[in-house]
N, C-alpha and C positions, 0 to 999 in steps of 0.2 A: 889101582884108580880105585876110588870112592866114589859113591853116587854125585855128589857136588862135582868132581872136577868132571865125571862123564858129561853131565848136561851141559859144562859149560865147554864141550869140543862144540856145539852147536854155535851160542854167541861170541865165536874167537873174532877179534878185529882182522879183518884180511884187506888192508886198503882202506880202513874207515875213514869216514867224512870226521875230521878234528879240527877246529879253528879258535881261534879267540877274539875276542869280542872286546873292544873299549869304546863304551858309550858315556855322555854328558847326559843329566835327566835335562827333560822329561823324554825319555824313551819307551819305546813298547814294540816288542816283536809278536808276530803271532805265527807258531812254528805248524807248516801243513805237511813235513816231507814224508809223513807216515814211518819213518821211521820205528822199527818194533820194539828199540831201546836207544834211551840215550842218557847219557849222564851229563851234567852240568855240576859246573865246579865254580865255586865262587872265589875269584883273586883278590878283590877290591871290591868296596863299595856293599851295596844290597841290593837283591833283586824279588819279587815277587812271582812266583811262577803259579797262572791258574790255568789248570784243565778242565776241557768243556763239560769232562763228567770226572768228577773226582773234588777233593781238598784243597785248597790254595793254599801251597806253603810259600815261607818267608825263608831267604837264603841270605846269611851274611858271611862276614868276612871267614874262611877257611870250612865253610860247608860244603856237601856234593849233596845233591839230589839226583834220584833216577825217576826218568820219564817212561811208563809203558805203554806204546803205543798201538796202533797206528793213528789212535784219535789226537786232532790239534790240540794246544794249548797256547797259552800267553806269557811270555815274558816280559815285566817292565819294571820302572824303577816305583811305581806306583798303580796298583790294582786300576785307578780311577785314568789313570792317562790313556789316552786313543792308540790305536795301533797306528804304529808308523810306516812298519816296513812288514812282507809277510817272505817266512822262508818255505819254499817251495821242494818238490821229491828233488834229488842231486844239490841241493845246495843253492840253487838259484833263488836269489832275495831280490825281491821287486816291493813297490809300492803297492798300497792297498789296489790300487787302479789297475798294475799289472805293467809298470814302468820297470825297466832295470835299472839295479843299485850295486851291482857285484862290482861294474869298474870305480862307479863313483863313489864307494864307500871304504874302497879297498885301503889297507894302510900299510900293506907288506906282506911278507909270507904268512901263510895263515891267517891272517889280522885283517877285522872288519869292523868298522863302528865309522864314529863321525867327530873323532879326537883321536889323536896320539898320547893324548894326558889325561883322559876321558876319568869321571869319577868311579867309574866301576869299568870294572874286567874279571870277564867270565871266560872258562874255557866249555868248550860243548865237544862231546864225541858222540858219534851214532852208530850203532850196528845195525848192518841191513840184512841181519840173519833170516832165516826163515827154517823151515822142518820141524819136524817132530819133535828131536830131541831138546832143540830150543825151547821149543812149544812149551814142554811141561816146567822148564824156567821160571818161563814169562807166567805163565796160570799160578805161581806162588807169589807172585808179587801184587802189590797192589798199583794204582793207576798212576800215584806219585807218591814218593818218599824223598824226606830228607834226615840227614843225620846231624846229630851237632860238630862245629868245630873242633876240629881234634879225635873224632870218635872213629875216622876210618882216612887211612892215604894221606895221613897228614905228611908223612917225609917223601912222599911221591909227588907231591903238587909242585915244591919247587924244583922237580928235577925235568915236572912237565912242561911248565912254564918255562925254562930255559932250553928245552929241546922244539917245541912246536915252533920256532920263529926261524930254524934251521934249515937250511938249504944243501944238505952232505948227502954222498952217497952212501944207499942205506937209510936214509933217515925214515922210510916210511915205515919200514919192518923195526926202529926204533920205537916210533910212534903207538904202533901196533902194541909191540909188546908193554911198553907203558901202560897205555889205555884198559888193559888187559888186567894188568896186573891192579889197578886203581878200582877197574871193576869187582874184581876178588874181593878185593880189601872191604869194598862198601858192601858187597850181596853179606860176607861173611861176620860183619859190625851189623849190618840190618836184622838177619837170622838169631843172632843171638841178642834180643832185644826183645820183652815180654810182649810189648805190642806188637809184633811181626809176625807172632802165633806161625812160626816156624810149620813148615808140612813135615807130616810124617815121615816121608823118605828122608828128610835132612836130620831130623831129630834122633835117627834111628842110627845114624851112623857111630854114635858114640859109645854104642851096646858093643862088647865084647863080643856076642855070638853074631846077632844082627848086623852087625857093622862087618863084621869079617865075610860073610856069606854075601852082604851085599856088594864090597870090595872085588869078590872072587869072581861074581856076575859079572860085572862090570868089565874086569881085567879079561876075561876071556869068555864072550857071551856064545860063541859056538864049540863050547865046550860040551860032550852031553850030559851034562848036569840032571842030576837028580836029588830028589830030597835024600837019601840017602847018602850020596856021594857030598854033598852040603854037608849034612851033617857029622861025617865021618872028620871033615875038614876042619868044622867049628867045636870039636869035642862033645858033643853033644846027641841025645837021640833022634832018631826023625821025629817026632810024636814031639819031642821039645820045641824042636827047632821049627819047624811048622807052626806050633799055636803062636811061638814069642815074634817069628818073622810076620803072622799074619796081624796080630795085635798090635806091632809097632809099625810097620808098615801098609796095612791096609789092605792086604790083599797076598795069598799064598806065594812062595818063594816059584813055583812052575809059572804061574800066571805073573807076576811082576818079568820073570824072565822072556817069557811069549811077549809083553807089551814090550821092554826090551828090544827084542831082536825085530818087532813089527817096524819100532821108529826109526831103529838103524835101517833096516831095509829101506824104507819110505824115503829116508833121506841120501840114501846110495843111489837110487835108482833116480832119483831126481840132478843127483850130483857129480855122476859119472857115469861116462859109458860102458860100463860093466856088464854083460850079461846077466839076465834074471838067474841062470844057472850059477854064474860067477858072486851073484849077492847072494844067493842061498847060502852057497856055503860059508861063503864068509860071517853070516850071521848066526848059523848053526842047524840049517836044512839042509837035509842028504840031496835033494833034487829040486828045482825047478817047479814039480806038481804040489810038492809039499808047503813049501813056501806061498804058492799062489794059494793055496786052499785056505791058508792061515792066514792069511793078507787078505785076501774076500772077506772072509770071515768079521774084521775088523773094520777095515776101509770101504767095504760093500764094491769093490771095482777088483780087477787083477793086477799084476804088479806091473804090466807093459799099459793097461789103459791109466793107471797113476802117473806113470814113468810119462805120458802122451794126453794130458788132459785134453777133452773136446774145448773148441774156443766159445 
């Protein structure tokens, strides 16, 4: 597993909110669902996406945008169109005054809007992810980004359009995986662009030495790695690996491993019922005490306090 794949373990769709919107101008939606990550694909027509903080982007047919939450944003046919509907947490849609619109504007399975033949058709998928692992990926993204038509996921959009309106056994799983594939395609295309200023950990994956070391650390974070054992596996000296890894990733190999282990532990503590001891063993610490010491140094609280935060 490379570093990119490891971070995608955080934002993986599991029952993700996915909807098709069909609208006729003038239309304007204010999105206040606080989703950490949202993917918007324009199938027909055009839209303007204006985050409360960040640059306004225009989407034409075949273009895909990513919005990094939880800040609100407006999607409209024109930036000057007044807001007509508000999307709230859980996908509930109301008028700006708070009157429910979900039933009134339902157009069928996972479809919403004001006209079955509207000029604008867009697909929206939201990831309600949390945790330390996914947070590292989110921190590498701008508030909003848009890719040119055909730049990523072009072959997936027609399939997603067909599947989103079906209501068959296992459909939720099908849609989750399609959404994941589209997200990966968009992220890879974005990080390959010069303006993305891809994070060092992403760029380092292409290096034959550092990329191999990163894959080893992500494949088995619980292994008792040392700089010497990593160097032996990558075919260079300890000094060469330490220097090259630090230059390309921004921190030494063992510091990177510690941050990875603590991030995994933080997510396991919040996302499972495993004991602190079991979590410690899973991420490479020999005892609950060892994990607690390292965890408190990073987060300022014990693993148990992290698991049960005070209200």
